[in-house]
DRENDO-1510 file (C-alpha; in Angstrom, 1 decimal, always signed):
<recs>
REC; n; res; u; v; w
REC; 1; MET; +11.9; -33.9; -24.8 .
REC; 2; ASP; +15.4; -32.4; -26.2 .
REC; 3; GLN; +15.1; -29.5; -24.8 .
REC; 4; LEU; +15.3; -31.4; -21.4 .
REC; 5; ARG; +19.0; -32.6; -22.2 .
REC; 6; ALA; +22.4; -31.1; -21.1 .
REC; 7; PRO; +24.4; -29.9; -23.5 .
REC; 8; GLY; +27.7; -31.0; -24.7 .
REC; 9; ARG; +28.0; -34.0; -22.6 .
REC; 10; VAL; +28.4; -37.9; -23.4 .
REC; 11; ALA; +26.3; -40.6; -21.2 .
REC; 12; LEU; +28.2; -43.0; -19.6 .
REC; 13; THR; +25.2; -44.9; -17.5 .
REC; 14; THR; +21.7; -45.4; -17.3 .
REC; 15; VAL; +19.2; -45.4; -14.2 .
REC; 16; ARG; +15.6; -45.8; -13.7 .
REC; 17; ILE; +14.0; -42.6; -11.9 .
REC; 18; ASP; +11.8; -44.0; -9.1 .
REC; 19; GLY; +11.1; -40.9; -7.3 .
REC; 20; ILE; +11.9; -36.9; -6.6 .
REC; 21; ALA; +14.1; -35.6; -4.3 .
REC; 22; ALA; +14.0; -32.3; -2.5 .
REC; 23; GLY; +15.4; -29.5; -4.6 .
REC; 24; GLY; +13.4; -30.9; -7.6 .
REC; 25; ASP; +15.6; -33.8; -8.8 .
REC; 26; GLY; +15.0; -37.0; -9.9 .
REC; 27; VAL; +16.7; -39.4; -7.7 .
REC; 28; GLY; +17.5; -43.3; -8.4 .
REC; 29; ARG; +20.0; -45.9; -8.2 .
REC; 30; ILE; +23.0; -47.2; -10.7 .
REC; 31; GLU; +24.8; -50.4; -10.7 .
REC; 32; GLY; +26.2; -51.2; -7.1 .
REC; 33; GLY; +23.6; -49.5; -5.1 .
REC; 34; LEU; +24.7; -45.8; -5.6 .
REC; 35; THR; +22.2; -42.8; -4.9 .
REC; 36; VAL; +21.8; -40.3; -8.1 .
REC; 37; PHE; +20.4; -37.3; -8.0 .
REC; 38; VAL; +19.2; -35.8; -11.7 .
REC; 39; PRO; +17.9; -32.9; -12.7 .
REC; 40; ARG; +14.6; -32.4; -15.2 .
REC; 41; THR; +14.2; -35.7; -14.7 .
REC; 42; ALA; +10.6; -37.7; -13.5 .
REC; 43; PRO; +9.8; -41.0; -11.7 .
REC; 44; GLY; +9.2; -43.9; -14.5 .
REC; 45; ASP; +12.0; -42.3; -16.9 .
REC; 46; VAL; +14.8; -44.5; -17.6 .
REC; 47; ALA; +17.4; -42.0; -18.4 .
REC; 48; GLU; +20.9; -42.1; -19.7 .
REC; 49; ILE; +23.4; -39.8; -17.8 .
REC; 50; THR; +27.0; -38.3; -16.9 .
REC; 51; LEU; +28.1; -38.5; -13.9 .
REC; 52; VAL; +29.4; -35.5; -12.9 .
REC; 53; ASP; +29.9; -35.2; -9.3 .
REC; 54; ARG; +30.8; -38.6; -7.3 .
REC; 55; LYS; +30.8; -38.8; -3.9 .
REC; 56; ALA; +31.7; -41.8; -1.6 .
REC; 57; ARG; +27.4; -41.9; -0.9 .
REC; 58; TYR; +25.6; -40.6; -3.9 .
REC; 59; ALA; +26.5; -39.0; -7.2 .
REC; 60; ARG; +24.9; -36.5; -9.4 .
REC; 61; GLY; +23.9; -37.0; -12.8 .
REC; 62; LEU; +23.1; -34.8; -16.2 .
REC; 63; LEU; +20.6; -36.1; -18.5 .
REC; 64; GLN; +21.3; -37.0; -21.8 .
REC; 65; GLU; +18.7; -39.2; -23.3 .
REC; 66; LEU; +15.4; -40.8; -22.0 .
REC; 67; GLU; +15.4; -44.3; -23.2 .
REC; 68; GLN; +11.7; -44.9; -21.5 .
REC; 69; VAL; +9.5; -41.5; -20.9 .
REC; 70; SER; +7.8; -41.2; -17.6 .
REC; 71; SER; +3.9; -40.5; -17.8 .
REC; 72; HIS; +3.9; -38.1; -15.6 .
REC; 73; ARG; +6.3; -36.0; -18.2 .
REC; 74; VAL; +4.5; -32.7; -19.7 .
REC; 75; GLU; +6.2; -30.5; -22.3 .
REC; 76; PRO; +7.0; -27.1; -20.1 .
REC; 77; PRO; +5.8; -24.8; -21.5 .
REC; 78; CYS; +8.3; -21.9; -20.9 .
REC; 79; ARG; +10.9; -21.1; -23.2 .
REC; 80; HIS; +13.6; -20.3; -20.5 .
REC; 81; TYR; +13.4; -23.5; -18.8 .
REC; 82; ARG; +13.5; -25.4; -22.1 .
REC; 83; ASP; +16.0; -23.5; -23.9 .
REC; 84; ASP; +17.8; -21.7; -21.3 .
REC; 85; ARG; +17.8; -24.3; -18.1 .
REC; 86; CYS; +16.8; -21.5; -16.0 .
REC; 87; GLY; +17.0; -22.7; -12.6 .
REC; 88; GLY; +14.2; -21.0; -11.1 .
REC; 89; CYS; +11.5; -23.7; -11.8 .
REC; 90; GLN; +12.7; -27.4; -10.7 .
REC; 91; LEU; +9.3; -28.9; -12.1 .
REC; 92; GLN; +7.8; -27.7; -15.0 .
REC; 93; HIS; +7.8; -31.0; -16.5 .
REC; 94; LEU; +6.2; -32.6; -14.4 .
REC; 95; ASN; +2.6; -32.5; -14.8 .
REC; 96; PRO; +0.1; -31.0; -11.5 .
REC; 97; ASP; -0.4; -34.2; -9.8 .
REC; 98; ALA; +3.2; -35.6; -10.0 .
REC; 99; GLN; +4.7; -32.6; -8.5 .
REC; 100; LEU; +1.9; -32.9; -5.6 .
REC; 101; GLU; +2.8; -35.8; -4.8 .
REC; 102; ALA; +6.8; -35.3; -4.4 .
REC; 103; LYS; +6.0; -32.5; -2.5 .
REC; 104; ARG; +4.7; -34.2; -0.2 .
REC; 105; ARG; +6.5; -37.1; -0.2 .
REC; 106; MET; +9.5; -34.3; +0.6 .
REC; 107; VAL; +7.8; -33.1; +3.7 .
REC; 108; GLY; +7.1; -36.7; +4.7 .
REC; 109; ASP; +10.4; -38.0; +4.1 .
REC; 110; ALA; +12.0; -35.2; +6.0 .
REC; 111; LEU; +10.3; -35.3; +9.1 .
REC; 112; ARG; +10.8; -39.5; +9.2 .
REC; 113; ARG; +14.5; -38.9; +8.2 .
REC; 114; ILE; +15.1; -35.6; +9.7 .
REC; 115; GLY; +12.9; -35.2; +12.0 .
REC; 116; ARG; +12.8; -39.1; +13.7 .
REC; 117; ARG; +9.0; -38.4; +13.5 .
REC; 118; ASP; +6.7; -41.4; +12.7 .
REC; 119; VAL; +4.7; -40.0; +10.5 .
REC; 120; GLN; +2.6; -40.8; +7.0 .
REC; 121; ASP; +3.0; -38.4; +4.3 .
REC; 122; PRO; +0.7; -35.9; +4.7 .
REC; 123; THR; -2.2; -34.8; +2.7 .
REC; 124; ILE; -1.7; -31.4; +0.2 .
REC; 125; VAL; -3.6; -28.8; -0.5 .
REC; 126; GLY; -3.0; -27.2; -4.4 .
REC; 127; GLY; -1.8; -23.7; -4.6 .
REC; 128; GLY; -4.7; -22.4; -7.1 .
REC; 129; SER; -3.6; -21.0; -10.5 .
REC; 130; PRO; -0.1; -22.8; -11.2 .
REC; 131; TRP; +0.8; -19.8; -13.2 .
REC; 132; ARG; +1.5; -15.9; -13.0 .
REC; 133; TYR; +0.5; -15.8; -9.5 .
REC; 134; ARG; +3.9; -15.0; -7.9 .
REC; 135; SER; +4.0; -10.8; -6.5 .
REC; 136; LYS; +7.8; -10.1; -6.5 .
REC; 137; VAL; +10.4; -11.4; -8.7 .
REC; 138; THR; +14.4; -11.0; -7.9 .
REC; 139; LEU; +16.9; -10.6; -11.1 .
REC; 140; ALA; +20.5; -10.9; -11.1 .
REC; 141; THR; +23.0; -9.6; -13.6 .
REC; 142; ASP; +26.3; -10.6; -14.9 .
REC; 143; GLY; +27.0; -7.1; -15.9 .
REC; 144; GLU; +25.7; -7.7; -19.2 .
REC; 145; ARG; +22.7; -9.4; -18.6 .
REC; 146; ILE; +19.6; -8.6; -16.7 .
REC; 147; GLY; +17.7; -11.9; -15.7 .
REC; 148; LEU; +18.0; -15.7; -13.9 .
REC; 149; HIS; +20.0; -17.9; -13.5 .
REC; 150; LYS; +21.0; -21.3; -15.2 .
REC; 151; LEU; +20.4; -24.1; -13.6 .
REC; 152; ASP; +23.2; -26.2; -14.1 .
REC; 153; GLU; +25.7; -23.1; -14.3 .
REC; 154; PRO; +25.0; -20.8; -11.7 .
REC; 155; GLY; +27.3; -18.3; -12.1 .
REC; 156; ARG; +25.7; -17.4; -15.5 .
REC; 157; VAL; +22.8; -15.5; -16.3 .
REC; 158; PHE; +21.2; -15.3; -19.3 .
REC; 159; ASP; +18.4; -12.3; -20.8 .
REC; 160; LEU; +15.0; -12.5; -18.8 .
REC; 161; ASP; +11.9; -12.3; -21.4 .
REC; 162; ASP; +9.2; -13.6; -19.6 .
REC; 163; CYS; +8.8; -15.5; -16.3 .
REC; 164; LEU; +5.1; -17.4; -16.5 .
REC; 165; ILE; +4.9; -17.9; -12.7 .
REC; 166; VAL; +5.0; -13.9; -11.9 .
REC; 167; ARG; +2.4; -12.2; -12.6 .
REC; 168; GLU; +1.8; -10.4; -15.9 .
REC; 169; ARG; +1.5; -6.5; -14.2 .
REC; 170; ILE; +5.0; -7.1; -13.1 .
REC; 171; MET; +6.4; -8.9; -15.8 .
REC; 172; ASP; +4.9; -5.7; -18.1 .
REC; 173; LEU; +6.7; -3.5; -15.3 .
REC; 174; TRP; +10.1; -5.5; -16.5 .
REC; 175; HIS; +9.4; -5.0; -20.1 .
REC; 176; GLY; +9.4; -1.1; -19.6 .
REC; 177; VAL; +12.3; -1.1; -17.5 .
REC; 178; ARG; +14.0; -3.3; -20.0 .
REC; 179; ALA; +13.9; -0.8; -22.9 .
REC; 180; HIS; +15.2; +1.7; -20.8 .
REC; 181; ARG; +18.0; -0.5; -19.5 .
REC; 182; ASP; +20.1; +2.5; -20.3 .
REC; 183; LEU; +18.7; +4.1; -17.4 .
REC; 184; LEU; +19.9; +1.4; -14.9 .
REC; 185; PRO; +23.3; +1.7; -13.4 .
REC; 186; ARG; +25.9; -0.1; -14.7 .
REC; 187; ASN; +27.2; -1.7; -11.8 .
REC; 188; LEU; +23.6; -2.9; -10.3 .
REC; 189; LYS; +23.7; -5.8; -8.1 .
REC; 190; SER; +20.5; -7.2; -7.9 .
REC; 191; LEU; +17.2; -5.8; -9.5 .
REC; 192; VAL; +13.9; -6.2; -7.4 .
REC; 193; LEU; +10.3; -6.2; -9.1 .
REC; 194; THR; +7.3; -6.6; -6.5 .
REC; 195; GLN; +3.6; -5.5; -6.6 .
REC; 196; ASP; +2.4; -5.0; -2.9 .
REC; 197; ARG; -0.9; -5.8; -1.4 .
REC; 198; ALA; -2.6; -2.7; -2.4 .
REC; 199; GLY; -1.3; -3.0; -5.8 .
REC; 200; GLY; +1.4; -0.6; -5.5 .
REC; 201; LEU; +4.6; -1.8; -7.9 .
REC; 202; HIS; +8.1; -1.1; -7.2 .
REC; 203; VAL; +11.5; -1.1; -8.7 .
REC; 204; ILE; +14.5; -1.7; -6.4 .
REC; 205; VAL; +18.0; -1.4; -7.0 .
REC; 206; VAL; +20.8; -2.6; -5.0 .
REC; 207; LEU; +24.2; -1.2; -5.4 .
REC; 208; ARG; +26.8; +0.6; -3.7 .
REC; 209; GLU; +26.2; +4.1; -5.3 .
REC; 210; ALA; +23.6; +6.2; -4.6 .
REC; 211; TRP; +20.7; +6.1; -7.7 .
REC; 212; ASP; +19.4; +9.0; -8.9 .
REC; 213; ALA; +16.1; +7.1; -11.0 .
REC; 214; GLN; +14.7; +10.2; -11.7 .
REC; 215; PRO; +15.3; +10.0; -15.8 .
REC; 216; LEU; +13.6; +6.0; -15.1 .
REC; 217; ALA; +11.0; +7.0; -13.7 .
REC; 218; ALA; +9.8; +10.0; -16.0 .
REC; 219; ALA; +10.7; +7.0; -19.3 .
REC; 220; LEU; +7.9; +5.0; -17.8 .
REC; 221; ASN; +5.4; +7.4; -16.7 .
REC; 222; ASP; +3.6; +5.2; -14.7 .
REC; 223; GLU; +2.4; +7.0; -11.4 .
REC; 224; ALA; +1.6; +3.4; -9.7 .
REC; 225; VAL; +5.5; +2.8; -9.5 .
REC; 226; SER; +7.7; +3.1; -6.8 .
REC; 227; PHE; +12.0; +3.5; -6.7 .
REC; 228; TRP; +14.0; +2.2; -4.1 .
REC; 229; TRP; +17.9; +2.3; -3.7 .
REC; 230; SER; +19.7; +0.5; -1.5 .
REC; 231; ALA; +23.2; +0.0; -1.0 .
REC; 232; PRO; +24.3; -3.6; +0.2 .
REC; 233; HIS; +22.9; -4.8; +3.6 .
REC; 234; GLY; +21.7; -1.3; +4.0 .
REC; 235; VAL; +18.3; +0.9; +4.0 .
REC; 236; PRO; +16.1; +0.3; +1.3 .
REC; 237; ARG; +14.4; +4.2; +0.5 .
REC; 238; VAL; +12.4; +6.0; -1.9 .
REC; 239; VAL; +14.4; +8.1; -4.6 .
REC; 240; ALA; +11.6; +8.6; -6.9 .
REC; 241; GLY; +7.9; +7.9; -8.1 .
REC; 242; ALA; +5.2; +7.0; -5.3 .
REC; 243; LYS; +5.9; +7.5; -1.7 .
REC; 244; PRO; +3.9; +3.9; -0.7 .
REC; 245; GLY; +2.8; +3.1; +2.8 .
REC; 246; PHE; +3.5; -0.5; +2.9 .
REC; 247; PRO; +7.2; -1.1; +3.4 .
REC; 248; ALA; +7.9; -2.4; -0.2 .
REC; 249; LEU; +11.1; -5.1; +1.3 .
REC; 250; ALA; +8.7; -6.5; +4.3 .
REC; 251; PHE; +8.7; -10.2; +3.9 .
REC; 252; GLU; +4.9; -11.0; +2.4 .
REC; 253; GLN; +4.5; -14.7; +1.0 .
REC; 254; SER; +4.9; -14.2; -2.9 .
REC; 255; ASN; +2.0; -16.2; -3.4 .
REC; 256; PRO; -0.8; -14.1; -1.3 .
REC; 257; ASP; -3.7; -15.9; -2.0 .
REC; 258; LEU; -2.9; -19.5; -0.5 .
REC; 259; ALA; -0.5; -17.7; +1.8 .
REC; 260; ARG; -4.1; -16.0; +3.6 .
REC; 261; GLN; -5.6; -20.0; +3.2 .
REC; 262; ILE; -2.2; -21.0; +5.2 .
REC; 263; ARG; -2.7; -18.1; +7.9 .
REC; 264; GLU; -6.6; -18.7; +8.5 .
REC; 265; ALA; -5.5; -22.6; +9.0 .
REC; 266; ALA; -3.4; -21.7; +11.8 .
REC; 267; VAL; -5.6; -19.6; +13.5 .
REC; 268; GLU; -8.5; -22.1; +13.1 .
REC; 269; ALA; -6.1; -24.9; +14.9 .
REC; 270; LEU; -6.0; -23.1; +18.2 .
REC; 271; GLY; -9.5; -23.6; +19.0 .
REC; 272; GLU; -11.1; -21.3; +21.3 .
REC; 273; ILE; -8.6; -18.1; +22.6 .
REC; 274; SER; -10.6; -15.8; +23.8 .
REC; 275; GLY; -8.9; -14.3; +26.3 .
REC; 276; ALA; -5.9; -16.2; +26.2 .
REC; 277; VAL; -2.0; -15.3; +25.7 .
REC; 278; VAL; -1.0; -15.9; +22.3 .
REC; 279; TRP; +2.6; -15.6; +21.0 .
REC; 280; ASP; +2.8; -14.7; +17.6 .
REC; 281; LEU; +6.8; -14.8; +16.6 .
REC; 282; TYR; +8.2; -14.4; +13.2 .
REC; 283; GLY; +4.9; -11.9; +12.9 .
REC; 284; GLY; +6.3; -9.6; +9.8 .
REC; 285; VAL; +3.7; -6.9; +8.6 .
REC; 286; GLY; +0.9; -8.5; +11.0 .
REC; 287; ASP; -1.5; -10.5; +9.8 .
REC; 288; THR; -1.7; -13.3; +12.1 .
REC; 289; ALA; -1.6; -11.2; +14.7 .
REC; 290; LEU; -4.8; -9.3; +13.6 .
REC; 291; ALA; -6.2; -12.3; +12.9 .
REC; 292; LEU; -5.7; -13.6; +16.8 .
REC; 293; ALA; -6.3; -10.6; +18.1 .
REC; 294; ALA; -10.0; -11.0; +15.9 .
REC; 295; ARG; -10.6; -14.0; +17.5 .
REC; 296; GLY; -10.5; -12.5; +21.0 .
REC; 297; ALA; -6.7; -13.4; +21.6 .
REC; 298; ARG; -4.6; -11.6; +24.0 .
REC; 299; VAL; -1.6; -11.4; +21.1 .
REC; 300; TRP; +2.2; -10.9; +21.4 .
REC; 301; THR; +4.1; -10.5; +18.4 .
REC; 302; VAL; +7.9; -10.4; +17.8 .
REC; 303; ASP; +9.6; -9.8; +14.6 .
REC; 304; ALA; +12.9; -8.0; +14.0 .
REC; 305; ASP; +11.7; -6.0; +10.8 .
REC; 306; ARG; +11.6; -2.9; +12.0 .
REC; 307; ALA; +9.4; -1.7; +9.0 .
REC; 308; ALA; +7.5; -4.6; +9.3 .
REC; 309; ALA; +6.7; -3.4; +12.7 .
REC; 310; ARG; +5.7; -0.2; +11.9 .
REC; 311; TRP; +3.4; -0.5; +9.6 .
REC; 312; ALA; +1.8; -3.3; +11.9 .
REC; 313; GLN; +1.7; -0.8; +14.3 .
REC; 314; ARG; -0.1; +1.3; +12.2 .
REC; 315; GLU; -2.5; -1.4; +11.0 .
REC; 316; GLY; -3.2; -2.5; +14.1 .
REC; 317; GLU; -3.5; +0.6; +16.1 .
REC; 318; LYS; -7.6; +0.3; +16.7 .
REC; 319; THR; -7.1; -3.1; +18.0 .
REC; 320; ARG; -6.8; -4.3; +21.2 .
REC; 321; GLY; -4.6; -7.0; +22.6 .
REC; 322; ILE; -2.0; -6.5; +20.5 .
REC; 323; GLN; +1.6; -5.9; +21.8 .
REC; 324; ARG; +4.8; -5.7; +19.7 .
REC; 325; LEU; +8.5; -6.3; +20.1 .
REC; 326; SER; +11.2; -5.5; +17.2 .
REC; 327; CYS; +13.5; -7.7; +18.1 .
REC; 328; LYS; +14.7; -10.9; +17.1 .
REC; 329; VAL; +12.3; -13.7; +18.3 .
REC; 330; GLU; +16.2; -15.3; +20.5 .
REC; 331; HIS; +16.4; -12.0; +22.2 .
REC; 332; GLY; +12.4; -11.9; +23.1 .
REC; 333; LEU; +11.0; -15.0; +24.6 .
REC; 334; ASP; +11.9; -13.6; +28.4 .
REC; 335; ARG; +10.4; -10.9; +28.1 .
REC; 336; LEU; +6.6; -12.4; +26.7 .
REC; 337; PRO; +3.9; -13.4; +29.1 .
REC; 338; GLU; +3.2; -17.0; +29.7 .
REC; 339; PRO; +0.9; -18.1; +26.8 .
REC; 340; ARG; -1.6; -20.6; +26.2 .
REC; 341; ALA; -0.8; -21.0; +22.6 .
REC; 342; ILE; +1.9; -20.0; +19.9 .
REC; 343; VAL; +2.1; -19.4; +16.4 .
REC; 344; MET; +5.5; -19.1; +14.7 .
REC; 345; ASN; +6.2; -18.6; +10.7 .
REC; 346; PRO; +10.4; -19.0; +10.6 .
REC; 347; PRO; +12.2; -17.9; +7.8 .
REC; 348; ARG; +13.4; -20.9; +6.0 .
REC; 349; THR; +16.7; -21.1; +7.9 .
REC; 350; GLY; +14.2; -22.1; +11.0 .
REC; 351; ILE; +14.4; -21.3; +14.4 .
REC; 352; HIS; +17.4; -20.4; +16.4 .
REC; 353; PRO; +18.3; -23.0; +18.5 .
REC; 354; ARG; +17.9; -20.6; +21.4 .
REC; 355; VAL; +14.1; -20.4; +20.8 .
REC; 356; ALA; +13.9; -24.5; +20.9 .
REC; 357; VAL; +15.7; -24.1; +24.2 .
REC; 358; GLY; +12.7; -21.7; +25.5 .
REC; 359; LEU; +9.7; -23.5; +23.3 .
REC; 360; GLU; +10.6; -26.7; +25.2 .
REC; 361; GLN; +11.0; -25.1; +29.1 .
REC; 362; TRP; +7.3; -23.7; +27.9 .
REC; 363; ALA; +6.8; -27.6; +27.2 .
REC; 364; ARG; +7.7; -28.8; +30.6 .
REC; 365; LEU; +6.3; -25.8; +32.2 .
REC; 366; GLU; +2.7; -26.5; +30.9 .
REC; 367; ARG; +1.7; -30.2; +30.4 .
REC; 368; ALA; -2.5; -28.8; +30.3 .
REC; 369; PRO; -4.5; -30.1; +27.6 .
REC; 370; GLY; -5.3; -27.5; +24.8 .
REC; 371; ARG; -1.9; -26.0; +24.8 .
REC; 372; LEU; -0.9; -26.0; +21.0 .
REC; 373; LEU; +2.0; -24.8; +19.0 .
REC; 374; VAL; +1.3; -24.3; +15.5 .
REC; 375; TYR; +4.4; -24.3; +12.8 .
REC; 376; ILE; +4.1; -22.5; +9.5 .
REC; 377; SER; +7.3; -23.6; +7.9 .
REC; 378; CYS; +9.0; -22.9; +4.0 .
REC; 379; ASP; +11.5; -25.8; +4.5 .
REC; 380; PRO; +10.8; -29.0; +5.0 .
REC; 381; ALA; +14.2; -30.2; +6.2 .
REC; 382; THR; +14.4; -26.9; +8.9 .
REC; 383; LEU; +11.0; -27.7; +9.5 .
REC; 384; ALA; +12.7; -31.6; +10.7 .
REC; 385; ARG; +15.4; -30.5; +12.3 .
REC; 386; ASP; +13.3; -27.6; +14.5 .
REC; 387; LEU; +10.8; -30.3; +15.2 .
REC; 388; TYR; +13.9; -33.4; +16.2 .
REC; 389; ARG; +14.9; -30.1; +19.1 .
REC; 390; LEU; +11.1; -30.4; +20.4 .
REC; 391; PRO; +11.0; -33.6; +21.8 .
REC; 392; SER; +7.7; -32.8; +24.1 .
REC; 393; PHE; +6.3; -31.6; +21.5 .
REC; 394; ARG; +3.9; -34.7; +19.9 .
REC; 395; ILE; +2.7; -34.0; +16.4 .
REC; 396; HIS; -1.3; -33.5; +15.6 .
REC; 397; ALA; -1.7; -32.8; +12.5 .
REC; 398; VAL; +0.1; -31.9; +9.5 .
REC; 399; THR; -0.7; -30.4; +5.8 .
REC; 400; ALA; +1.5; -29.2; +2.9 .
REC; 401; TYR; +0.5; -26.6; +0.6 .
REC; 402; ASP; +1.5; -26.2; -2.9 .
REC; 403; LEU; +2.1; -22.8; -2.3 .
REC; 404; PHE; +4.9; -22.1; -5.5 .
REC; 405; PRO; +3.7; -24.3; -8.3 .
REC; 406; GLN; +6.4; -25.4; -10.9 .
REC; 407; THR; +9.3; -25.3; -8.2 .
REC; 408; SER; +10.5; -27.3; -6.0 .
REC; 409; HIS; +8.8; -25.5; -2.9 .
REC; 410; VAL; +6.5; -26.8; -0.2 .
REC; 411; GLU; +4.9; -24.9; +2.5 .
REC; 412; THR; +3.7; -26.4; +6.0 .
REC; 413; LEU; +1.4; -26.4; +8.4 .
REC; 414; VAL; +2.1; -28.8; +11.6 .
REC; 415; VAL; +0.1; -28.5; +14.6 .
REC; 416; LEU; +2.2; -29.9; +17.9 .
REC; 417; GLU; +0.6; -30.2; +21.3 .
REC; 418; ILE; +2.6; -30.9; +24.5 .
REC; 419; ALA; +2.8; -34.6; +24.6 .
</recs>
């Protein structure tokens, strides 16, 4: 376990780790009852730590030595996690059961503490393979190195060799790009490698100046790869290689297999919806809208991503019963007909306050049985905050999903009914 030590520090205190906090740090209490958060620790560890950031109500520490090793620990297989203290994963040092238990507790704690909901920790569904599941990786650069950020020094970047949670095909693409890194622009802001649902591969460069990707495309000589350029906050466009149909930068879960299972569970939770108006908020590329329409619903889907909306329109052009609005959800609610049910899958920031107000108005107007709101969340804290803003809804069911094994991220499906 020597690889988990923070280098160059002197231990100041000892702490027993009792659990895993949101974000993946171990949590315990030191003398005087002060709560302390320590990365790379496990429930049951007794650890010597250095306090590096002490506040009135909590402190942060760095692991120096393990006096007692938790039974939940395993040796992390990724050398970047061990040797470079990669910040991309937070839980590789925990066995799979301990990871699942930590995540279900994160969700339950957030719903009780932030959401003020009287609920038990939810059941959790495992994510299938714990490795090679991600269909996207975003790489950082500091001018010399291209890779990922260090845990304790987020301003520093280490050169990436292999990320074990990213699909092998994407890592093969990275190795090819890395072999010709002299063909990448020197003032690169970030580099995204992704694989779309049709198997197409994409290299996406973000920088201020236009990028001539033809030399890199010729060097890789792979007909499946598209090369994109985007100015910061600009609209990306293909500048070399294949011309894909799917919008490569449209939001799509990077663990698509389990995301499909979550989507199916959300639609199934609504029960009989044939002929009913159903809202699909934050609808993205339209997968949920298609699933709802397949069950006979009259679907209104809303999303601000115009590229995603165009793709959804093309894919669903033969599907009757789907109407689309390309705008922010908070700007579109007043334009929608009254629904019988709602599915929403907002970004990590959660829903806008105006959306919460609109949902509350719907709840107060409609108290008929069978009116359901299904919320798919990728962040327990913003989920809990939003549920606190929705007092007219009671929780019918909660299920957590381990969408991103080895990391602290957890997806949650909440079925709400009007109280």
